C-alpha positions as CSV (number, residue, x, y, z in Angstrom):
1,M,81.5,80.2,101.4
2,T,85.0,81.3,100.4
3,L,86.2,84.9,99.9
4,V,88.9,85.1,97.3
5,A,91.1,87.9,96.0
6,E,92.5,87.0,92.6
7,R,95.5,89.0,91.4
8,V,94.1,92.2,92.9
9,T,95.8,95.5,91.9
10,M,94.7,98.8,93.3
11,A,96.2,102.1,92.0
12,F,95.5,105.6,93.1
13,G,96.8,107.7,90.3
14,G,100.5,106.9,90.0
15,L,100.6,105.1,93.4
16,V,100.2,101.3,93.2
17,A,99.0,100.3,96.7
18,L,98.4,96.7,95.8
19,D,100.2,94.7,93.0
20,G,98.7,91.4,92.0
21,V,97.7,90.1,95.5
22,T,96.0,86.7,95.7
23,L,94.4,85.5,99.0
24,A,91.7,83.1,100.0
25,V,89.6,83.0,103.1
26,P,88.0,79.6,103.6
27,P,85.0,79.0,105.9
28,A,85.7,78.2,109.5
29,S,89.2,79.6,109.5
30,I,91.1,82.6,110.8
31,T,93.4,84.5,108.4
32,G,95.8,87.1,109.7
33,L,96.8,90.0,107.5
34,I,100.1,91.6,108.6
35,G,102.8,93.8,107.3
36,P,104.7,97.0,108.0
37,N,103.1,100.4,107.7
38,G,102.2,101.2,104.1
39,A,102.2,97.6,103.1
40,G,98.7,97.8,101.6
41,K,96.8,96.0,104.4
42,T,94.0,98.5,104.7
43,T,93.7,98.8,100.9
44,L,93.3,95.1,100.6
45,F,90.8,95.1,103.5
46,N,88.7,97.7,101.7
47,C,88.8,95.7,98.5
48,L,87.6,92.6,100.3
49,T,84.7,94.5,101.9
50,G,83.4,96.2,98.8
51,L,84.6,99.7,99.7
52,Y,87.1,99.8,96.7
53,A,86.7,98.3,93.3
54,P,90.1,96.9,92.3
55,T,91.9,98.5,89.4
56,S,92.5,95.0,88.0
57,G,91.9,91.5,89.3
58,R,88.8,90.6,91.1
59,V,87.2,89.7,94.5
60,L,84.9,86.7,94.6
61,L,82.5,85.5,97.3
62,D,81.4,81.9,96.8
63,G,82.6,82.1,93.2
64,R,80.6,85.3,92.4
65,P,82.0,88.8,92.0
66,L,81.8,90.8,95.2
67,A,79.8,94.1,94.7
68,A,81.9,97.2,95.0
69,D,79.4,98.6,97.5
70,P,79.8,98.0,101.3
71,A,76.0,97.6,101.9
72,L,75.6,95.1,99.0
73,A,78.8,93.3,100.2
74,M,77.3,93.0,103.7
75,R,74.0,91.7,102.3
76,G,76.1,89.2,100.2
77,G,77.8,87.9,103.4
78,V,80.8,90.0,104.2
79,A,80.7,92.1,107.5
80,R,83.4,94.2,109.1
81,T,84.5,96.2,112.1
82,F,86.7,99.3,112.1
83,Q,90.0,100.3,113.6
84,N,88.4,103.3,115.2
85,I,85.2,102.4,116.9
86,R,82.1,103.4,114.9
87,L,79.1,102.9,117.2
88,F,76.1,105.1,117.6
89,A,77.0,106.3,121.1
90,G,73.6,107.7,122.0
91,M,71.8,104.6,121.1
92,T,71.4,101.5,123.3
93,A,73.6,98.5,122.7
94,L,70.6,96.5,121.5
95,D,69.7,99.2,118.9
96,N,73.3,99.3,117.7
97,V,73.1,95.5,117.0
98,L,69.7,95.9,115.3
99,V,71.3,98.3,112.9
100,G,73.5,95.5,111.8
101,R,70.5,93.3,111.3
102,H,68.6,95.6,109.0
103,T,70.1,94.1,105.8
104,R,68.3,90.8,106.6
105,I,64.8,92.3,107.0
106,R,62.9,91.8,103.8
107,Q,59.6,93.7,104.3
108,G,58.4,96.0,101.5
109,L,57.4,99.7,101.8
110,L,53.7,99.0,102.0
111,T,54.1,96.5,104.8
112,A,56.3,99.0,106.7
113,L,53.8,101.8,106.3
114,L,50.8,99.7,107.4
115,R,52.8,98.1,110.2
116,G,51.4,94.7,109.3
117,P,51.9,91.4,111.0
118,G,54.8,90.5,108.7
119,L,56.7,93.6,109.8
120,R,56.0,93.0,113.5
121,A,57.2,89.4,113.1
122,S,60.4,90.5,111.4
123,E,61.1,93.1,114.1
124,T,60.5,90.5,116.9
125,A,62.9,88.0,115.1
126,A,65.5,90.8,114.6
127,A,65.4,91.7,118.3
128,E,65.7,88.1,119.4
129,R,68.7,87.7,117.1
130,A,70.3,90.9,118.4
131,R,69.9,89.7,122.0
132,A,71.5,86.4,121.1
133,E,74.5,88.1,119.5
134,L,74.9,90.3,122.6
135,A,75.0,87.2,124.8
136,F,77.4,85.5,122.4
137,V,80.0,88.3,122.7
138,G,79.6,88.4,126.5
139,L,77.4,91.5,126.9
140,D,74.1,91.9,128.6
141,P,71.5,90.5,126.2
142,E,68.9,93.1,127.1
143,G,71.4,95.7,125.8
144,R,69.8,98.7,127.6
145,A,73.0,100.6,128.3
146,R,73.9,103.3,125.8
147,A,76.9,102.3,123.6
148,G,78.8,105.4,124.6
149,E,78.6,104.4,128.3
150,L,80.2,101.0,127.8
151,A,83.8,100.3,128.7
152,Y,86.2,100.4,125.8
153,G,86.6,96.6,125.6
154,D,82.8,96.2,125.7
155,Q,82.4,98.6,122.8
156,R,84.8,96.5,120.8
157,R,82.6,93.5,121.6
158,L,79.5,95.4,120.6
159,E,81.0,96.2,117.2
160,I,81.5,92.4,116.7
161,A,78.0,91.7,117.8
162,R,76.6,94.2,115.3
163,A,78.6,92.7,112.5
164,L,77.5,89.2,113.4
165,A,73.8,90.3,113.4
166,G,74.0,90.6,109.6
167,N,74.5,86.8,109.4
168,P,77.9,87.1,107.6
169,M,79.8,84.2,106.1
170,V,83.0,86.2,106.3
171,L,83.9,88.6,109.2
172,M,86.6,91.2,108.7
173,L,88.2,92.6,111.9
174,D,90.3,95.7,111.7
175,E,92.7,95.8,114.7
176,P,90.1,94.3,117.1
177,T,92.5,94.4,120.1
178,A,93.9,98.0,119.6
179,G,94.2,99.7,123.0
180,M,93.5,96.6,125.0
181,N,95.5,95.0,127.8
182,A,96.7,91.4,127.9
183,T,93.6,90.1,129.6
184,E,91.2,91.9,127.2
185,T,93.3,90.7,124.3
186,A,93.1,87.1,125.4
187,A,89.3,87.4,125.8
188,V,89.0,88.7,122.2
189,A,91.1,85.9,120.9
190,G,88.6,83.4,122.5
191,L,85.7,85.3,121.0
192,I,87.3,85.2,117.5
193,R,87.8,81.4,117.8
194,A,84.2,81.0,118.8
195,V,83.2,83.0,115.7
196,R,85.3,80.6,113.6
197,D,83.6,77.7,115.3
198,R,80.3,78.9,113.9
199,G,81.7,78.2,110.4
200,I,82.5,81.8,109.7
201,G,85.7,82.8,107.9
202,V,87.5,85.5,109.8
203,V,90.2,88.0,108.5
204,V,92.2,89.9,111.2
205,I,94.4,92.9,110.6
206,E,96.7,93.4,113.5
207,H,100.0,95.0,114.4
208,D,100.4,92.6,117.4
209,T,102.2,89.8,115.6
210,K,102.3,87.6,118.8
211,F,98.5,87.8,118.8
212,V,98.3,86.9,115.1
213,F,100.7,84.0,115.2
214,S,99.0,82.4,118.2
215,L,95.4,82.9,116.9
216,C,95.4,82.4,113.2
217,D,95.2,79.3,111.0
218,H,96.8,81.1,108.1
219,V,98.9,84.3,107.9
220,H,99.4,86.5,104.9
221,V,102.2,89.1,104.9
222,L,102.2,92.1,102.7
223,A,105.1,94.4,101.9
224,R,105.0,97.3,99.5
225,G,101.7,96.1,98.1
226,R,102.8,92.6,97.3
227,T,102.6,89.3,99.0
228,L,105.8,88.6,100.9
229,A,104.9,85.3,102.5
230,A,101.7,83.3,103.2
231,G,101.1,80.0,105.0
232,P,100.8,78.4,108.4
233,P,101.9,80.7,111.3
234,A,105.0,78.7,112.2
235,D,106.2,78.8,108.6
236,V,105.6,82.5,108.1
237,R,107.2,83.4,111.4
238,A,110.4,81.5,110.5
239,D,110.6,83.0,107.0
240,P,113.8,85.1,106.7
241,R,112.0,87.6,104.4
242,V,109.4,88.2,107.1
243,I,112.0,88.5,109.8
244,E,113.9,91.0,107.8
245,A,111.1,93.1,106.4
246,Y,108.6,93.0,109.3
247,L,109.7,91.4,112.6
248,G,113.2,92.9,112.6
249,T,116.4,91.0,112.3
250,G,117.1,91.3,116.0
């Protein structure tokens, strides 16, 4: 399932944040999205996750228009994490992951009110999936600890587990290594590769260009709302326009 932005333009009044950006995220791949501050990365990210409806152009998921609604986009197969951690601190880790699973529970109102066997079976399956995702990201599968009590790096992992519980085909990661040391960053890189190996397309926004160039299969560079360069990491890193506009001529 491929996520595609086709000539996406996003304007806020007289400010054009994106100007005709085209990008494709194939399955089982990692795409890095980089650029200087104000380049339009977050705006594009929000278009790709259904938070914004582009002013012009379109976003397609598996050839169909992506709903301009984050909940519907997630149900369609696009999940995300946030630059600033957004967990339910007072809830257990397991319950946080179950929140991400709720879009896949298909029981109706009557079944929920009567607490019938269909609902109980769905709840059991959701809990099993949540425990599996906790184990996948390297956390205690029982998930009894409160999210707010976890170490910072574990909270980042928990956010990824919650996103994965929704069974996405595309996972969008907004600065997943922000505030981490080198050891934690390397561990997250390994986790992202493991997500890719599940057949999921991954998009990573990061300011750490070394991390992006060593991790990603494809790198897309934005500058002033437009595509500056796109391609394999080695080609993008050597592009004189990228060196000048983003990496620094020194």
